[in-house]
C-alpha positions as CSV (number, residue, x, y, z in Angstrom):
1,X,71.5,-100.9,-137.8
2,X,69.1,-102.1,-135.1
3,X,68.5,-105.8,-134.4
4,X,64.9,-105.2,-135.1
5,X,65.5,-104.8,-138.8
6,X,68.5,-106.9,-139.3
7,X,66.5,-110.0,-140.3
8,X,65.2,-108.2,-143.4
9,X,68.6,-107.7,-145.0
10,X,69.8,-110.0,-147.7
11,X,72.9,-112.1,-146.7
12,X,74.8,-110.6,-149.8
13,X,74.4,-107.1,-148.5
14,X,77.9,-107.0,-147.0
15,X,80.7,-104.4,-147.4
16,X,81.9,-106.6,-150.3
17,X,79.0,-105.5,-152.5
18,X,78.7,-102.0,-154.0
19,X,75.5,-100.5,-155.3
20,X,76.2,-97.9,-158.0
21,X,73.5,-95.6,-159.2
22,X,73.4,-95.2,-163.0
23,X,70.4,-93.0,-163.8
24,X,67.2,-91.6,-162.4
25,X,63.9,-91.2,-164.2
26,X,60.5,-89.8,-163.2
27,X,57.4,-91.4,-164.8
28,X,53.8,-90.2,-164.7
29,X,51.2,-92.5,-166.2
30,X,47.8,-91.1,-167.2
31,X,44.7,-93.1,-166.2
32,X,44.7,-96.4,-168.0
33,X,48.3,-96.2,-169.2
34,X,51.0,-98.9,-168.9
35,X,54.8,-98.9,-168.8
36,X,56.8,-102.0,-169.6
37,X,60.2,-102.8,-168.2
38,X,61.7,-105.6,-170.2
39,X,65.1,-107.0,-170.8
40,X,66.7,-104.5,-168.4
41,X,70.4,-103.9,-168.6
42,X,70.6,-102.9,-165.0
43,X,68.7,-103.5,-161.7
44,X,65.9,-101.1,-161.0
45,X,64.2,-99.8,-157.9
46,X,60.8,-98.3,-158.3
47,X,59.3,-95.9,-155.7
48,X,55.6,-94.9,-156.1
49,X,55.1,-91.2,-155.2
50,X,51.5,-90.7,-156.3
51,X,48.4,-92.7,-157.0
52,X,47.4,-96.3,-157.0
53,X,47.9,-98.9,-159.7
54,X,49.3,-102.4,-160.1
55,X,52.3,-104.2,-161.5
56,X,52.5,-107.4,-163.5
57,X,55.2,-110.0,-163.3
58,X,55.0,-113.7,-164.3
59,X,52.9,-114.2,-161.2
60,X,49.5,-112.6,-160.5
61,X,49.2,-108.7,-160.6
62,X,49.8,-107.0,-157.3
63,X,48.5,-103.6,-156.1
64,X,50.9,-100.7,-155.6
65,X,50.2,-97.4,-154.0
66,X,51.9,-94.3,-152.7
67,X,54.8,-95.6,-150.6
68,X,55.3,-98.9,-152.5
69,X,59.0,-99.8,-153.3
70,X,59.7,-102.5,-155.9
71,X,62.9,-104.1,-157.0
72,X,63.2,-105.3,-160.6
73,X,66.3,-107.5,-161.1
74,X,68.5,-107.2,-164.3
75,X,67.2,-108.9,-167.4
76,X,63.7,-109.5,-165.9
77,X,60.4,-108.1,-167.2
78,X,57.5,-106.2,-165.5
79,X,54.6,-103.9,-166.4
80,X,53.3,-101.1,-164.3
81,X,49.8,-99.7,-164.9
82,X,47.7,-96.9,-163.5
83,X,44.0,-97.3,-162.7
84,X,41.3,-96.2,-165.1
85,X,40.5,-92.9,-163.3
86,X,43.8,-91.9,-161.6
87,X,47.3,-91.1,-162.7
88,X,50.2,-93.0,-161.2
89,X,53.6,-91.3,-160.5
90,X,56.8,-93.1,-159.6
91,X,60.6,-92.8,-159.7
92,X,62.9,-95.3,-161.4
93,X,66.5,-95.8,-160.3
94,X,68.8,-97.9,-162.5
95,X,71.8,-99.3,-160.6
96,X,74.5,-101.9,-160.9
97,X,75.7,-104.4,-158.2
98,X,79.5,-104.8,-158.0
99,X,81.0,-107.7,-156.1
100,X,84.5,-107.9,-154.7
101,X,86.4,-110.9,-156.0
102,X,87.8,-112.1,-152.6
103,X,88.7,-110.7,-149.2
104,X,92.2,-109.8,-150.5
105,X,91.1,-108.8,-154.0
106,X,90.4,-105.2,-154.6
107,X,88.9,-105.9,-158.0
108,X,85.1,-105.5,-158.4
109,X,83.0,-106.9,-161.2
110,X,79.3,-106.9,-162.0
111,X,77.3,-109.4,-160.0
112,X,74.9,-110.9,-162.6
113,X,73.3,-113.3,-160.1
114,X,72.3,-110.8,-157.4
115,X,68.7,-110.7,-156.4
116,X,67.0,-108.9,-153.5
117,X,65.5,-111.1,-150.8
118,X,62.2,-109.4,-151.3
119,X,61.0,-107.7,-154.4
120,X,58.4,-105.4,-152.7
121,X,58.4,-103.2,-149.6
122,X,56.0,-100.6,-148.2
123,X,57.4,-97.3,-147.0
124,X,55.5,-95.8,-144.1
125,X,54.6,-92.1,-144.3
126,X,57.1,-91.2,-141.6
127,X,59.9,-92.8,-143.5
128,X,62.5,-90.5,-145.3
129,X,62.6,-92.8,-148.4
130,X,60.3,-90.8,-150.6
131,X,62.0,-87.5,-149.6
132,X,65.4,-88.9,-150.3
133,X,64.2,-90.3,-153.6
134,X,62.9,-86.9,-154.7
135,X,66.2,-85.3,-153.8
136,X,68.0,-87.8,-155.9
137,X,65.8,-87.0,-158.8
138,X,66.2,-83.3,-158.4
139,X,70.0,-83.8,-158.5
140,X,70.0,-86.3,-161.3
141,X,72.5,-84.3,-163.4
142,X,75.5,-83.7,-161.1
143,X,78.1,-81.2,-162.3
144,X,81.2,-82.2,-160.5
145,X,82.8,-85.2,-158.9
146,X,81.7,-84.1,-155.4
147,X,78.0,-83.9,-156.4
148,X,78.4,-87.4,-158.1
149,X,79.8,-88.7,-154.8
150,X,77.0,-87.1,-152.8
151,X,74.4,-88.7,-155.1
152,X,76.0,-92.1,-154.6
153,X,75.9,-91.6,-150.8
154,X,72.2,-90.7,-151.0
155,X,71.5,-93.8,-153.1
156,X,73.2,-96.0,-150.5
157,X,71.1,-94.3,-147.8
158,X,68.0,-94.9,-149.8
159,X,68.7,-98.6,-150.2
160,X,69.5,-98.8,-146.5
161,X,66.2,-97.2,-145.5
162,X,64.2,-99.5,-147.8
163,X,65.9,-102.7,-146.7
164,X,65.6,-101.6,-143.0
165,X,61.8,-101.8,-143.5
166,X,59.8,-105.0,-143.1
167,X,58.8,-106.4,-146.5
168,X,55.5,-105.1,-147.9
169,X,52.4,-106.5,-146.2
170,X,49.4,-107.5,-148.2
171,X,47.1,-106.4,-145.4
172,X,48.9,-103.1,-145.1
173,X,48.7,-102.3,-148.8
174,X,45.1,-103.5,-148.9
175,X,44.3,-101.2,-146.0
176,X,45.8,-98.2,-147.8
177,X,43.9,-99.0,-151.0
178,X,40.6,-99.2,-149.0
179,X,41.4,-95.9,-147.3
180,X,41.9,-94.2,-150.7
181,X,38.7,-95.5,-152.1
182,X,36.8,-94.4,-148.9
183,X,38.2,-90.9,-149.5
184,X,37.1,-91.2,-153.1
185,X,33.5,-92.1,-152.0
186,X,33.4,-89.1,-149.6
187,X,34.5,-86.8,-152.4
188,X,32.5,-88.2,-155.3
189,X,29.4,-89.7,-153.7
190,X,27.1,-87.4,-155.8
191,X,28.5,-88.9,-159.0
192,X,27.4,-92.1,-160.7
193,X,29.6,-94.6,-158.9
194,X,29.4,-98.4,-159.1
195,X,31.5,-101.3,-157.8
196,X,33.4,-101.6,-161.1
197,X,34.4,-97.9,-160.8
198,X,35.6,-98.3,-157.2
199,X,37.5,-101.5,-158.0
200,X,39.3,-99.8,-160.9
201,X,40.2,-96.9,-158.5
202,X,41.8,-99.6,-156.3
203,X,43.4,-101.4,-159.3
204,X,41.8,-104.7,-158.2
205,X,39.2,-107.1,-159.5
206,X,35.7,-106.3,-158.1
207,X,35.5,-109.5,-156.3
208,X,38.9,-109.1,-154.5
209,X,38.3,-105.5,-153.8
210,X,34.9,-106.2,-152.2
211,X,36.5,-108.9,-150.1
212,X,39.3,-106.6,-148.6
213,X,36.9,-103.7,-148.3
214,X,34.4,-105.6,-146.3
215,X,37.1,-107.1,-144.1
216,X,38.3,-103.7,-143.1
217,X,35.1,-101.6,-143.1
218,X,32.5,-104.2,-142.1
219,X,30.3,-103.4,-145.2
220,X,30.6,-104.0,-148.9
221,X,31.7,-101.0,-151.0
222,X,28.2,-100.4,-152.3
223,X,26.7,-100.8,-148.8
224,X,29.1,-98.2,-147.5
225,X,28.5,-95.9,-150.5
226,X,24.7,-96.1,-149.9
227,X,25.1,-95.6,-146.1
228,X,27.3,-92.5,-146.7
229,X,24.9,-91.1,-149.3
230,X,22.0,-91.5,-146.8
231,X,23.9,-89.7,-144.1
232,X,24.4,-86.7,-146.4
233,X,20.7,-86.9,-147.4
234,X,19.6,-86.8,-143.8
235,X,21.8,-83.8,-143.2
236,X,20.2,-82.0,-146.2
237,X,16.7,-83.0,-145.1
238,X,17.3,-81.7,-141.6
239,X,19.3,-78.5,-142.3
240,X,17.9,-77.2,-145.6
241,X,14.6,-76.6,-147.3
242,X,15.6,-78.3,-150.6
243,X,13.0,-80.3,-152.4
244,X,13.2,-84.1,-152.4
245,X,14.2,-84.3,-156.0
246,X,17.1,-81.9,-155.5
247,X,18.2,-83.8,-152.3
248,X,18.2,-87.1,-154.3
249,X,20.3,-85.6,-157.1
250,X,22.8,-84.1,-154.7
251,X,23.5,-87.5,-153.1
252,X,23.8,-89.4,-156.4
253,X,20.3,-90.5,-157.3
254,X,18.6,-89.2,-160.5
255,X,15.3,-91.0,-159.6
256,X,13.7,-89.5,-156.5
257,X,11.3,-92.4,-156.1
258,X,14.2,-94.9,-156.1
259,X,16.0,-92.6,-153.6
260,X,12.9,-92.6,-151.4
261,X,12.8,-96.4,-151.4
262,X,16.5,-96.7,-150.6
263,X,16.2,-94.1,-147.9
264,X,13.3,-96.0,-146.2
265,X,15.3,-99.3,-146.4
266,X,18.3,-97.7,-144.8
267,X,16.7,-95.3,-142.2
268,X,13.4,-97.1,-141.5
269,X,11.1,-94.2,-142.5
270,X,10.5,-92.3,-145.7
271,X,12.3,-88.9,-146.3
272,X,9.1,-87.0,-145.6
273,X,8.5,-88.8,-142.3
274,X,12.1,-88.3,-141.4
275,X,11.8,-84.5,-141.8
276,X,8.8,-84.5,-139.4
277,X,10.6,-86.8,-136.9
278,X,13.7,-84.7,-136.8
279,X,12.0,-81.5,-136.1
280,X,13.3,-79.6,-133.0
281,X,10.1,-79.9,-131.1
282,X,9.1,-83.6,-131.1
283,X,6.2,-85.1,-129.1
284,X,6.5,-88.8,-129.6
285,X,4.3,-91.6,-128.2
286,X,6.5,-94.7,-127.5
287,X,5.2,-98.2,-126.9
288,X,8.5,-99.7,-125.9
289,X,11.6,-97.4,-125.9
290,X,10.7,-94.8,-123.3
291,X,14.1,-95.1,-121.5
292,X,16.0,-94.8,-124.8
293,X,14.2,-91.5,-125.6
294,X,14.9,-90.1,-122.1
295,X,18.6,-91.0,-122.5
296,X,18.6,-88.8,-125.6
297,X,16.9,-86.0,-123.7
298,X,13.5,-86.5,-125.3
299,X,10.4,-86.9,-123.0
300,X,7.7,-88.8,-124.7
301,X,4.1,-87.5,-124.2
302,X,2.9,-91.0,-123.6
303,X,4.2,-94.5,-122.9
304,X,2.9,-97.8,-121.5
305,X,1.8,-97.8,-117.9
306,X,4.5,-100.2,-116.7
307,X,7.3,-98.2,-118.4
308,X,6.1,-94.9,-116.8
309,X,5.8,-96.6,-113.4
310,X,9.4,-97.9,-113.9
311,X,10.7,-94.5,-114.8
312,X,9.1,-93.0,-111.7
313,X,9.7,-95.6,-109.1
314,X,12.9,-97.4,-110.1
315,X,14.8,-94.8,-112.0
316,X,13.2,-92.0,-110.0
317,X,13.0,-89.6,-113.0
318,X,10.8,-86.6,-112.1
319,X,10.2,-86.0,-115.8
320,X,8.1,-89.2,-115.8
321,X,5.4,-87.4,-113.9
322,X,4.5,-85.5,-117.1
323,X,4.3,-88.7,-119.3
324,X,0.7,-90.0,-119.9
325,X,0.3,-93.6,-118.9
326,X,-1.3,-95.8,-121.5
327,X,-3.2,-98.8,-120.1
328,X,-3.1,-100.3,-123.6
329,X,-2.0,-99.5,-127.1
330,X,-5.4,-98.6,-128.4
331,X,-5.1,-96.1,-131.3
332,X,-8.2,-94.3,-130.0
333,X,-6.3,-93.5,-126.8
334,X,-3.2,-92.2,-128.7
335,X,-5.0,-90.1,-131.3
336,X,-6.1,-87.2,-129.0
337,X,-2.5,-86.7,-127.9
338,X,-1.5,-85.6,-131.4
339,X,2.0,-87.1,-131.4
340,X,4.6,-86.0,-133.9
341,X,5.5,-89.7,-134.3
342,X,4.9,-93.1,-132.7
343,X,7.7,-95.6,-131.8
344,X,6.9,-99.3,-131.4
345,X,8.6,-102.6,-131.4
346,X,5.9,-104.4,-133.5
347,X,5.8,-104.0,-137.2
348,X,2.2,-105.1,-137.1
349,X,1.3,-101.8,-135.3
350,X,2.5,-99.6,-138.2
351,X,-0.7,-99.8,-140.3
352,X,-3.1,-98.6,-137.6
353,X,-0.8,-96.1,-135.9
354,X,0.5,-94.5,-139.2
355,X,-3.0,-93.2,-139.7
356,X,-2.4,-91.0,-136.5
357,X,1.3,-90.0,-137.0
358,X,4.4,-91.3,-138.7
359,X,5.3,-94.6,-137.1
360,X,8.6,-96.5,-136.9
361,X,8.9,-100.1,-135.7
362,X,12.2,-101.3,-134.3
363,X,11.8,-105.1,-133.6
364,X,13.0,-105.8,-130.1
365,X,15.3,-108.7,-131.1
366,X,16.8,-106.9,-134.1
367,X,19.6,-105.2,-132.1
368,X,21.1,-105.2,-128.7
369,X,20.6,-102.2,-126.3
370,X,23.1,-99.9,-127.9
371,X,22.1,-101.0,-131.4
372,X,18.6,-99.8,-130.7
373,X,19.9,-96.6,-129.0
374,X,22.0,-95.7,-132.1
375,X,19.2,-96.6,-134.5
376,X,16.8,-94.3,-132.6
377,X,19.4,-91.5,-132.5
378,X,20.1,-92.0,-136.2
379,X,16.4,-91.7,-137.1
380,X,16.1,-88.5,-135.0
381,X,19.3,-87.0,-136.3
382,X,20.8,-87.1,-132.8
383,X,23.9,-89.1,-133.5
384,X,26.2,-86.6,-131.7
385,X,24.1,-86.7,-128.5
386,X,24.1,-90.5,-128.7
387,X,27.9,-90.6,-129.3
388,X,28.5,-88.3,-126.3
389,X,26.3,-90.4,-124.0
390,X,28.0,-93.6,-125.1
391,X,31.4,-92.1,-124.6
392,X,30.5,-91.1,-121.0
393,X,29.1,-94.5,-120.4
394,X,32.3,-96.2,-121.6
395,X,34.3,-94.1,-119.2
396,X,32.1,-95.3,-116.3
397,X,32.6,-98.9,-117.6
398,X,36.4,-98.6,-117.6
399,X,36.4,-97.1,-114.1
400,X,34.1,-99.9,-112.9
401,X,36.3,-102.6,-114.4
402,X,39.3,-101.2,-112.5
403,X,37.4,-101.4,-109.2
404,X,36.1,-105.0,-109.9
405,X,39.4,-106.3,-111.2
406,X,41.2,-105.0,-108.1
407,X,38.8,-106.8,-105.9
408,X,37.8,-110.1,-107.5
409,X,39.9,-113.2,-108.1
410,X,40.5,-113.4,-111.8
411,X,39.6,-117.1,-111.8
412,X,36.2,-116.6,-110.3
413,X,33.2,-117.2,-112.6
414,X,29.9,-115.4,-112.6
415,X,26.5,-117.0,-113.4
416,X,23.1,-115.4,-113.9
417,X,19.9,-117.2,-113.0
418,X,16.3,-116.1,-113.8
419,X,13.7,-117.9,-111.7
420,X,10.1,-118.2,-113.1
421,X,7.0,-120.0,-111.9
422,X,7.8,-123.3,-113.5
423,X,11.2,-122.8,-115.1
424,X,14.8,-121.6,-114.7
425,X,16.8,-119.7,-117.2
426,X,20.6,-119.3,-117.4
427,X,21.5,-116.0,-119.0
428,X,24.0,-114.9,-121.7
429,X,24.8,-111.4,-122.8
430,X,21.4,-109.8,-123.3
431,X,19.3,-108.2,-120.5
432,X,20.8,-109.2,-117.2
433,X,24.0,-110.4,-118.7
434,X,25.0,-107.2,-120.5
435,X,26.7,-105.4,-117.7
436,X,28.3,-108.5,-116.1
437,X,29.5,-110.2,-119.3
438,X,29.9,-107.4,-121.9
439,X,30.6,-104.3,-119.8
440,X,32.7,-105.8,-117.0
441,X,33.9,-108.8,-119.1
442,X,33.5,-111.2,-116.2
443,X,33.9,-114.9,-116.8
444,X,30.8,-117.0,-117.3
445,X,30.8,-120.7,-116.4
446,X,32.4,-122.9,-119.0
447,X,29.0,-124.1,-120.4
448,X,27.9,-120.5,-121.0
449,X,31.3,-119.7,-122.5
450,X,30.8,-122.5,-125.1
451,X,27.3,-121.1,-126.0
452,X,28.7,-117.7,-126.5
453,X,31.4,-119.1,-128.8
454,X,28.7,-120.5,-131.0
455,X,26.4,-117.4,-130.7
456,X,28.0,-114.1,-129.5
457,X,24.5,-112.7,-129.0
458,X,23.3,-115.7,-126.9
459,X,20.4,-114.5,-124.7
460,X,19.4,-117.4,-122.3
461,X,18.7,-121.1,-122.1
462,X,16.1,-123.0,-120.0
463,X,17.8,-125.4,-117.6
464,X,16.5,-128.0,-115.1
465,X,17.2,-128.0,-111.4
466,X,19.5,-131.0,-111.9
467,X,21.6,-128.9,-114.4
468,X,22.0,-126.0,-112.0
469,X,25.4,-127.1,-110.7
470,X,26.8,-127.1,-114.2
471,X,25.6,-123.5,-114.8
472,X,26.4,-122.1,-111.4
473,X,29.5,-119.9,-110.9
474,X,31.5,-118.7,-107.9
475,X,29.1,-115.8,-108.0
476,X,25.4,-116.1,-108.7
477,X,23.2,-113.2,-109.7
478,X,19.5,-114.3,-109.3
479,X,16.5,-112.5,-110.6
480,X,12.9,-113.6,-109.7
481,X,9.7,-112.8,-111.5
482,X,7.2,-110.8,-109.6
483,X,4.6,-113.4,-108.8
484,X,3.9,-115.8,-105.9
485,X,4.6,-118.9,-107.9
486,X,8.1,-117.7,-109.0
487,X,8.9,-116.7,-105.4
488,X,7.7,-120.1,-104.1
489,X,9.9,-121.8,-106.8
490,X,13.0,-120.0,-105.4
491,X,12.0,-120.8,-101.8
492,X,11.7,-124.5,-102.7
493,X,15.0,-124.4,-104.5
494,X,16.8,-122.9,-101.6
495,X,15.6,-125.7,-99.3
496,X,17.4,-128.4,-101.4
497,X,20.7,-129.7,-100.4
498,X,22.0,-129.4,-103.9
499,X,21.4,-125.6,-103.7
500,X,23.4,-125.2,-100.5
501,X,26.3,-127.1,-102.0
502,X,26.7,-124.6,-104.8
503,X,30.1,-122.7,-104.6
504,X,28.4,-119.3,-104.6
505,X,26.0,-120.3,-101.8
506,X,29.0,-121.7,-99.8
507,X,30.9,-118.5,-100.2
508,X,27.9,-116.2,-99.5
509,X,28.2,-114.8,-103.0
510,X,24.6,-115.0,-104.1
511,X,23.0,-111.7,-105.1
512,X,19.2,-111.3,-105.4
513,X,18.6,-108.6,-108.0
514,X,16.2,-105.7,-107.9
515,X,13.9,-104.7,-110.8
516,X,16.4,-102.5,-112.6
517,X,18.4,-105.6,-113.6
518,X,15.8,-107.1,-115.9
519,X,15.3,-103.8,-117.8
520,X,17.4,-103.6,-120.9
521,X,17.9,-99.9,-121.8
522,X,20.7,-97.3,-121.5
523,X,19.5,-95.7,-118.3
524,X,19.1,-99.0,-116.4
525,X,22.5,-100.2,-117.5
526,X,24.0,-97.3,-115.6
527,X,22.2,-98.3,-112.4
528,X,23.2,-101.9,-112.9
529,X,26.8,-101.0,-113.5
530,X,27.0,-99.1,-110.2
531,X,25.3,-101.8,-108.2
532,X,27.5,-104.5,-109.8
533,X,30.6,-102.8,-108.5
534,X,29.1,-102.5,-105.0
535,X,28.2,-106.2,-105.0
536,X,31.4,-107.6,-106.4
537,X,33.6,-105.4,-104.2
538,X,31.4,-106.3,-101.3
539,X,30.6,-102.7,-100.5
540,X,26.9,-103.6,-100.4
541,X,24.9,-106.6,-99.2
542,X,23.0,-108.6,-101.7
543,X,19.5,-107.1,-102.3
544,X,17.2,-108.1,-100.6
545,X,19.6,-109.5,-97.9
546,X,20.1,-113.2,-98.5
547,X,21.5,-115.6,-95.9
548,X,22.4,-119.1,-97.2
549,X,21.5,-120.8,-94.0
550,X,17.9,-119.4,-93.7
551,X,14.9,-120.6,-95.6
552,X,12.8,-117.4,-95.7
553,X,12.9,-114.7,-98.3
554,X,10.2,-112.4,-96.9
555,X,12.2,-109.3,-97.8
556,X,11.7,-110.2,-101.4
557,X,8.1,-108.9,-101.3
558,X,8.8,-106.1,-103.7
559,X,7.8,-105.4,-107.3
560,X,9.9,-107.3,-109.8
561,X,10.0,-105.8,-113.3
562,X,9.5,-108.6,-115.8
563,X,9.8,-106.4,-119.0
């Protein structure tokens, strides 16, 4: 037996103890049935082969599922129950424990005081225990002494395999129960299912079941059920011509009006609007998320002027030449374009724009960049394309991390400074900070680390010039707003002695960022990622060139995107 498992064996399991199989029984409980084991004349091992249920001892009830192994000592009592909607199958093995009197004594007698170290184990699916237990049951009526001996050997092997496993883990069992009920939801989502039904399937109280489900899945059971139903509804709405009433019924809702309300709450638009928005030929007008649509392969027919200019000049996308520039968001300018839908970041816009076309509002601060990206893809039924894009992006991130980790000192910190006309901002993980802190997982200064502990979505905080040294890292990424006052603010800052004493300035590790770094969208992140690698591996000078010992920054006379 390997050292890894030796700690799990009871000290009494020595060659001086014999474990003698007496009988084997198979039990199948119908939904809601209970079997009592009381006043046992022998020890019993129970191996669950099918279903989920729970067993009661003097302590609180515990969940059992396929793969659970239980030991019930002689003369003790226990009840085993199935759930209300599922049968439970298990095998019972009665056995005696015989103990040798002494090292020189060859007389064995029943050991009435024997107890297993642990009463419960969990058998992994790749373990031979269940297979061996089934073989013992099939050969429960041996015909000759050799078969009897073979069964005793099999039983010793079964005990050895069980005791070689770590004792049952509550988290492991809970995970299995959750997986089973998730499968149940996927199979029965069209039926009338509630929390009580799911908890009974798991053999747990609704409160405890909700707790372990949310811990593993990230949603409550009912939230997950609703989400899964809506995914099926979206598929039916996109791919079939079924009427709304039938779609509602097929995903578990008898009331189509209630279904419509739930659909809008989950998806953001009504089912009828969703059908129009998920058509193959879409011509949206977007007032905020142009780059997101382009990443999904959708070219909007119109977008705000600054976004179109950014797509053309900074991201150099030729498709932007065919996008109408909107000088403002006047509905009268949008109406002649006859969009299939309108995408905005202000809920206040919905009333006016919905008179022109279906309108969806995604508040800018409701999600991070990828949260918005997934939401838009979800509404348009383009989850597969979004998943493919995100997978490719993650591959680029991992490659970039390898380059940066091989070049930078692991102890170096990275800070992000935004310079405005009359203020300074130190950044967290949104906008400029996404690539540096989230993608590349670089280390912020200690004061930013503390803020991120308190708020994992921390965006930015205003700081004074006197606080700059506390927020400055070994590297400084600096973004300046595109106006004379902001540039003058940076020039004045650079003339101060305190600035020139900063570690990043001393090391020549200050990077002045171009406009793509203030944009917060999937396409810009790709550009930022590539440039970050070049800067941090010193393959590229900071842009525009910055020399710590010079006062001028005339090369900064370029457009800075302040979106």
